[in-house]
N, C-alpha and C positions, 0 to 999 in steps of 0.2 A: 833639310827637306829630303835628302837622300837617306839620312839615318832613319827617318820615319818609315820609309818603304822597306828598309832592311829589317827593322825591328818588328814591323807590323805583320799581320797574318797574310796580307795581300802582297807578299814579297814577289811572287811570280808576275801578277798583274802589274805591279809597279815597274818591274824590269821591262815588261812588254810595252808599258806606257812610255818608258824612257826610249825604247827602240823606235816606237812610232814617232815620238817627238823628234828624235834624231834624224829619222828618215825624212820627215816633213821639212825640218830645218835644212838638211842637206840638199833636198831637191829645190827648195826655194833659193838656197845659196847658189846652186849651180845655174838655175834659171837667171838669177840676178847677174852672175858672172858672165853668162852667155850674152845677155842683152847689153851689159856694160861693155863687153869686148866688141860687140857689133857696133854700138854707138861710137866707141873710141876709134874704131877703124874708119867709119864714115866721117868722123870729125877730122881725122888725120888726112883722109883723102881730100876733103874740102880745103884744108890748109894747103896741101900740095898743089891742087888744081887752081887755086887763086893766083892771079897775076902778081908777081913780086914787083914792088916799087923801089 
């Protein structure tokens, strides 16, 4: 798939497309990481606050 972009005439648009895809994937990954970290912190707080038997 990468080879097609490099060999084709739309080399520049292919690279821009890859950059946009990487930016979207990175922002989604960071959002997922943020929510997962928040969820994990709340989960750990609940475990700590529960009475120990």
